[in-house]
LOVEX-930828 format. One line per 4 residues: for each residue y, z, x of C-alpha. Coordinates in steps of 0.1 Angstrom, whole numbers. Layout:
residues N
Y Z X ~ ...
end
This chain:
residues 582
131 -139 -605 ~ 166 -124 -603 ~ 150 -98 -580 ~ 136 -122 -558
169 -140 -556 ~ 192 -113 -549 ~ 162 -98 -519 ~ 166 -132 -502
203 -132 -506 ~ 205 -100 -487 ~ 182 -111 -462 ~ 199 -144 -456
231 -122 -453 ~ 221 -100 -431 ~ 202 -131 -408 ~ 235 -146 -406
254 -114 -396 ~ 227 -107 -370 ~ 225 -141 -355 ~ 264 -144 -354
267 -111 -334 ~ 239 -121 -312 ~ 258 -156 -304 ~ 292 -142 -302
275 -121 -273 ~ 254 -148 -253 ~ 284 -171 -255 ~ 309 -143 -240
280 -133 -213 ~ 275 -173 -202 ~ 312 -176 -203 ~ 319 -144 -181
279 -140 -164 ~ 292 -140 -129 ~ 322 -117 -136 ~ 304 -92 -157
281 -91 -127 ~ 314 -88 -101 ~ 326 -58 -122 ~ 294 -37 -125
287 -45 -88 ~ 327 -35 -76 ~ 333 -7 -101 ~ 305 16 -97
313 35 -64 ~ 311 70 -84 ~ 301 84 -115 ~ 330 80 -136
338 46 -130 ~ 304 38 -135 ~ 308 53 -165 ~ 338 33 -174
326 2 -164 ~ 294 5 -185 ~ 323 12 -216 ~ 340 -23 -204
310 -46 -202 ~ 298 -34 -233 ~ 329 -41 -246 ~ 331 -77 -233
300 -86 -246 ~ 296 -67 -272 ~ 258 -61 -273 ~ 250 -21 -254
215 -38 -252 ~ 226 -67 -232 ~ 246 -45 -210 ~ 220 -16 -200
194 -46 -195 ~ 214 -63 -175 ~ 222 -24 -154 ~ 186 -22 -152
181 -55 -137 ~ 210 -47 -111 ~ 188 -16 -106 ~ 154 -38 -97
180 -55 -78 ~ 185 -26 -56 ~ 226 -36 -67 ~ 232 -4 -82
217 30 -73 ~ 198 50 -100 ~ 232 75 -103 ~ 254 47 -107
233 30 -133 ~ 228 61 -153 ~ 266 64 -157 ~ 271 29 -164
245 33 -195 ~ 263 65 -206 ~ 294 43 -207 ~ 272 14 -224
268 40 -253 ~ 309 46 -257 ~ 313 9 -257 ~ 289 -1 -283
308 21 -310 ~ 340 -5 -308 ~ 316 -28 -328 ~ 316 -3 -356
351 4 -353 ~ 359 -38 -355 ~ 336 -43 -386 ~ 348 -8 -403
385 -20 -396 ~ 387 -56 -405 ~ 355 -60 -418 ~ 362 -41 -450
398 -35 -448 ~ 411 -71 -441 ~ 400 -100 -460 ~ 385 -118 -427
357 -145 -442 ~ 390 -170 -444 ~ 392 -167 -409 ~ 355 -175 -404
354 -209 -413 ~ 384 -221 -393 ~ 367 -204 -362 ~ 334 -220 -373
349 -253 -370 ~ 370 -247 -333 ~ 339 -234 -321 ~ 314 -264 -334
343 -289 -312 ~ 339 -269 -286 ~ 300 -271 -286 ~ 292 -309 -294
322 -325 -275 ~ 306 -332 -245 ~ 338 -341 -227 ~ 352 -306 -229
320 -289 -216 ~ 330 -254 -234 ~ 298 -247 -251 ~ 301 -211 -242
335 -209 -259 ~ 323 -226 -286 ~ 295 -202 -292 ~ 321 -173 -290
338 -189 -318 ~ 309 -195 -342 ~ 292 -163 -336 ~ 326 -146 -345
325 -167 -379 ~ 289 -163 -386 ~ 292 -123 -377 ~ 323 -121 -406
308 -147 -430 ~ 276 -129 -433 ~ 294 -95 -433 ~ 313 -109 -465
281 -123 -478 ~ 260 -90 -476 ~ 291 -69 -490 ~ 286 -96 -519
250 -96 -518 ~ 245 -55 -520 ~ 243 -52 -556 ~ 265 -28 -576
252 10 -571 ~ 271 18 -606 ~ 249 -12 -624 ~ 217 4 -606
215 43 -614 ~ 178 45 -608 ~ 183 31 -572 ~ 208 58 -564
185 81 -578 ~ 154 72 -556 ~ 176 75 -525 ~ 190 104 -538
158 122 -541 ~ 151 109 -504 ~ 185 127 -493 ~ 183 159 -510
158 181 -489 ~ 184 191 -460 ~ 170 186 -422 ~ 137 168 -432
159 143 -447 ~ 183 137 -420 ~ 151 134 -398 ~ 136 113 -419
167 88 -420 ~ 172 92 -384 ~ 142 73 -379 ~ 149 47 -401
179 42 -382 ~ 156 45 -348 ~ 131 17 -369 ~ 162 -6 -381
177 -13 -343 ~ 138 -16 -332 ~ 135 -46 -359 ~ 170 -63 -352
167 -54 -317 ~ 208 -49 -319 ~ 225 -12 -321 ~ 254 -32 -328
241 -52 -359 ~ 224 -22 -374 ~ 256 -1 -372 ~ 268 -28 -391
241 -31 -414 ~ 247 10 -421 ~ 284 6 -426 ~ 280 -24 -453
252 2 -469 ~ 275 31 -467 ~ 304 13 -482 ~ 286 -2 -511
274 35 -521 ~ 240 32 -514 ~ 238 59 -490 ~ 262 88 -484
279 103 -454 ~ 256 126 -438 ~ 227 99 -443 ~ 247 72 -429
255 97 -400 ~ 214 105 -395 ~ 211 67 -395 ~ 235 58 -369
221 86 -347 ~ 186 72 -349 ~ 201 41 -337 ~ 217 55 -308
178 61 -300 ~ 166 30 -313 ~ 187 9 -288 ~ 169 24 -258
139 3 -268 ~ 154 -30 -253 ~ 163 -16 -220 ~ 127 5 -215
108 -33 -224 ~ 129 -46 -202 ~ 123 -26 -174 ~ 85 -34 -174
71 -48 -147 ~ 104 -40 -127 ~ 109 -19 -100 ~ 104 21 -102
140 27 -98 ~ 148 0 -130 ~ 120 24 -147 ~ 137 52 -142
167 43 -154 ~ 157 30 -184 ~ 139 63 -190 ~ 173 78 -181
192 58 -208 ~ 159 72 -236 ~ 166 108 -223 ~ 200 111 -227
205 95 -264 ~ 176 116 -275 ~ 188 150 -261 ~ 220 140 -270
207 131 -307 ~ 189 168 -306 ~ 218 188 -298 ~ 238 169 -324
210 176 -349 ~ 217 215 -346 ~ 257 212 -353 ~ 251 181 -377
267 199 -407 ~ 294 213 -386 ~ 303 182 -366 ~ 308 158 -396
337 180 -407 ~ 351 178 -375 ~ 352 142 -384 ~ 372 147 -417
397 170 -400 ~ 399 140 -374 ~ 405 112 -403 ~ 421 115 -434
411 110 -465 ~ 372 125 -483 ~ 343 105 -478 ~ 324 120 -498
346 109 -533 ~ 338 77 -547 ~ 376 70 -552 ~ 383 71 -515
350 56 -507 ~ 369 26 -485 ~ 377 53 -459 ~ 336 60 -454
331 31 -427 ~ 361 48 -406 ~ 350 81 -408 ~ 312 72 -397
326 45 -365 ~ 345 79 -355 ~ 314 99 -360 ~ 295 77 -339
326 75 -313 ~ 331 107 -310 ~ 296 122 -309 ~ 290 96 -276
322 105 -262 ~ 310 145 -264 ~ 276 136 -249 ~ 288 118 -219
312 147 -215 ~ 283 171 -221 ~ 262 154 -192 ~ 282 133 -168
280 164 -144 ~ 241 163 -147 ~ 237 130 -136 ~ 220 137 -98
201 159 -120 ~ 191 133 -145 ~ 181 115 -113 ~ 157 138 -101
141 142 -135 ~ 139 106 -139 ~ 121 101 -105 ~ 96 133 -115
87 112 -144 ~ 87 79 -126 ~ 72 88 -94 ~ 62 70 -62
82 45 -44 ~ 83 6 -46 ~ 63 -6 -19 ~ 45 -39 -33
8 -41 -26 ~ 3 -75 -24 ~ -33 -74 -28 ~ -21 -72 -68
-10 -104 -88 ~ 25 -108 -85 ~ 48 -105 -117 ~ 83 -115 -123
97 -84 -134 ~ 125 -103 -156 ~ 110 -104 -190 ~ 118 -139 -199
123 -129 -240 ~ 155 -113 -227 ~ 168 -139 -205 ~ 164 -169 -221
199 -166 -239 ~ 220 -154 -211 ~ 204 -163 -176 ~ 235 -155 -160
229 -120 -162 ~ 193 -124 -144 ~ 203 -146 -117 ~ 205 -116 -96
177 -102 -96 ~ 160 -134 -94 ~ 180 -140 -63 ~ 165 -106 -52
131 -117 -56 ~ 135 -148 -37 ~ 146 -124 -7 ~ 116 -107 -11
96 -139 -7 ~ 119 -146 21 ~ 110 -110 38 ~ 73 -117 35
77 -152 49 ~ 93 -137 78 ~ 66 -113 84 ~ 44 -142 82
63 -159 111 ~ 59 -131 131 ~ 25 -124 124 ~ 8 -156 132
30 -165 164 ~ 19 -130 178 ~ -15 -140 165 ~ -13 -172 184
-6 -152 220 ~ -30 -129 211 ~ -61 -145 194 ~ -81 -124 209
-70 -90 197 ~ -92 -68 181 ~ -80 -70 146 ~ -72 -109 150
-98 -114 121 ~ -80 -87 101 ~ -44 -104 109 ~ -56 -142 92
-66 -121 63 ~ -31 -104 60 ~ -17 -142 64 ~ -38 -155 39
-30 -125 10 ~ 7 -129 22 ~ 8 -170 13 ~ -11 -166 -19
12 -143 -29 ~ 45 -168 -20 ~ 18 -190 -39 ~ 24 -166 -68
60 -162 -65 ~ 65 -197 -61 ~ 44 -202 -98 ~ 65 -177 -116
98 -176 -103 ~ 98 -218 -105 ~ 86 -212 -141 ~ 110 -189 -151
142 -206 -139 ~ 128 -243 -149 ~ 126 -227 -187 ~ 161 -230 -191
179 -263 -207 ~ 208 -273 -183 ~ 223 -287 -218 ~ 233 -248 -222
240 -239 -190 ~ 279 -240 -174 ~ 276 -260 -146 ~ 281 -233 -117
247 -218 -134 ~ 229 -252 -134 ~ 236 -258 -97 ~ 227 -221 -88
190 -229 -106 ~ 189 -262 -87 ~ 196 -245 -57 ~ 174 -216 -60
143 -238 -73 ~ 146 -255 -40 ~ 150 -226 -23 ~ 114 -214 -36
99 -243 -28 ~ 111 -247 9 ~ 99 -209 17 ~ 72 -217 5
69 -246 27 ~ 77 -220 57 ~ 48 -198 45 ~ 23 -227 44
35 -235 80 ~ 31 -198 91 ~ -3 -197 73 ~ -15 -228 95
-1 -212 130 ~ -24 -181 118 ~ -56 -205 110 ~ -47 -224 142
-49 -194 160 ~ -83 -184 149 ~ -101 -213 155 ~ -83 -214 191
-102 -179 191 ~ -133 -191 174 ~ -138 -222 198 ~ -122 -200 229
-97 -227 238 ~ -75 -216 265 ~ -44 -224 265 ~ -23 -223 301
1 -196 312 ~ 28 -226 316 ~ 24 -238 282 ~ 32 -205 266
59 -201 286 ~ 78 -230 271 ~ 68 -225 238 ~ 79 -187 235
117 -192 235 ~ 114 -225 213 ~ 89 -201 189 ~ 118 -174 192
146 -196 182 ~ 127 -209 155 ~ 119 -174 140 ~ 159 -163 146
166 -197 126 ~ 145 -186 97 ~ 158 -150 96 ~ 194 -162 101
193 -186 71 ~ 170 -158 52 ~ 199 -133 56 ~ 221 -155 39
203 -157 2 ~ 226 -131 -12 ~ 257 -142 3 ~ 270 -181 8
275 -204 32 ~ 306 -220 41 ~ 307 -257 57 ~ 312 -237 88
278 -224 88 ~ 260 -253 73 ~ 272 -268 104 ~ 262 -240 126
227 -245 108 ~ 224 -282 114 ~ 236 -280 154 ~ 202 -251 154
182 -272 134 ~ 191 -308 162 ~ 181 -281 189 ~ 148 -273 174
143 -309 172 ~ 153 -319 209 ~ 130 -286 220 ~ 100 -301 200
104 -335 222 ~ 107 -314 254 ~ 74 -298 244 ~ 58 -326 233
65 -345 265 ~ 51 -321 285 ~ 21 -314 269 ~ 10 -352 272
20 -348 309 ~ -6 -320 310 ~ -33 -338 299 ~ -26 -369 320
-30 -340 349 ~ -64 -335 333 ~ -55 -302 312 ~ -82 -296 286
-70 -317 255 ~ -80 -296 227 ~ -62 -268 242 ~ -34 -292 244
-39 -305 211 ~ -36 -271 195 ~ 1 -265 212 ~ 9 -301 198
0 -286 161 ~ 18 -255 165 ~ 50 -271 181 ~ 50 -293 151
44 -264 122 ~ 76 -245 139 ~ 97 -273 139 ~ 91 -279 100
98 -244 97 ~ 132 -253 114 ~ 136 -282 89 ~ 128 -259 56
155 -236 69 ~ 178 -266 73 ~ 171 -271 36 ~ 177 -233 27
209 -239 46 ~ 220 -269 22 ~ 205 -253 -7 ~ 230 -222 -1
259 -241 -1 ~ 259 -259 -33 ~ 258 -226 -51 ~ 293 -210 -60
305 -193 -34 ~ 333 -176 -56 ~ 315 -141 -46 ~ 298 -128 -16
271 -97 -24 ~ 258 -90 13 ~ 276 -54 5 ~ 261 -45 -23
227 -41 -10 ~ 237 -14 16 ~ 220 -39 38 ~ 230 -48 75
253 -79 74 ~ 239 -112 77 ~ 227 -123 113 ~ 245 -140 137
234 -178 142 ~ 207 -177 172 ~ 220 -191 201 ~ 209 -223 210
208 -247 243 ~ 237 -266 251
end
């Protein structure tokens, strides 16, 4: 019974430590999600700044898994190039070593358990006081407290190795076989990181076992090397279903860490001696075992620094290699069911880091909608074209695809509880949900225009040239309006732009009234009633598109206007507002 209790005590301590680290990381990400995106977007102009950016963000969020998943997300959204992403991932590898230093310096040398409960108390006040509205900062304090409280419990829970010589003998039997033992513990480190889903937590567990004397210096270092490989699993899982460049960035992360570990194995004993020279004290002597965590933290840091220094000059080569490993382009086959490239289980805790990719998916949806409008109108102008039936079928496929996008994007965004979100994030989600619905409305209207054109062809209805001449500028104005609004989805609208959108929509309404009046006059003069009713239907659907576009503009205006993302996409600037009649 004593053994079972001790095992549960250790597992509980580990759970508290991992949960505290996760809460700390997610709280920081929620508090600074928008700023982190800005940092990542603005400071990745070349490979060196990309490395520094990846380092800085990982230090801030205290999770290399979170930062690398965010990097993959930005590559999916075309906000980072592949070479920039590889540099940022290298920096993330360096950044994650800071956690080891914090634990080594404060977790074992300083009694921080006394500060853990006050931190949790402060965090609880921030979380449960609705008037303060600082859940994110409260989670940071609670996460900090739970992290060090769990570490304190874990140090107490780990049995004294001196009182358990048989355990020491078993571990010694596994670690006394030279290179095969190193490989064995390397694999153990990779597996441990996959299980806890955090390389920082895995390193903390390793430092604790080493400090308690369970594992010696070389074994601990081998486990840390394995944790460098295990941490790549999260990014590779996050890349599933994303763009090919996103998958390539994740593969580059795996390639970089695996190759780094391989060359390290060749110099492993020598490298351990180098670390011993850098830091005073012997990690092999039980009398100075307290220096072992610091030696391991130094080993982890120096390894990643040297690995980055060796490979930073080969980033373009790594990019070309990953392109060969993941060939093809990012053309989307609309006949294949849509799949949201944001794994929900990675975003549930920190939606702020994934809103950018969701917005890029909405831009994809908007571009499909624009194509539908153009195709539908071209089909109405030339209903008897040779490929008319194919065009209608293409519009149907596009409309079904946008239905799937609406369903999955809306379900993803609606899955987040507003209670755990900041005000700006909750507002952004509500606005994005509205934009998705309005874009789907435009897609439906476009498909209806294509169906009307098809009916006109099948029933051989002849629309007068005068009616078509009147319709063309109206249809063009609506298409320009939709294009103008769609081009601002990654940007923000100010009051002046929103006022312009209102004026364009009013102009569309005036056009609609004028065109319907002309159609009624033509009917009174003996024009084909069925043909004129077709024209009136088309007028109505285009007017609906104008309404939907205005709704998108209003939703964009409600979103947080703190930053502009247009330049990041390497796209042309947003189109100027379409010209309207006075």
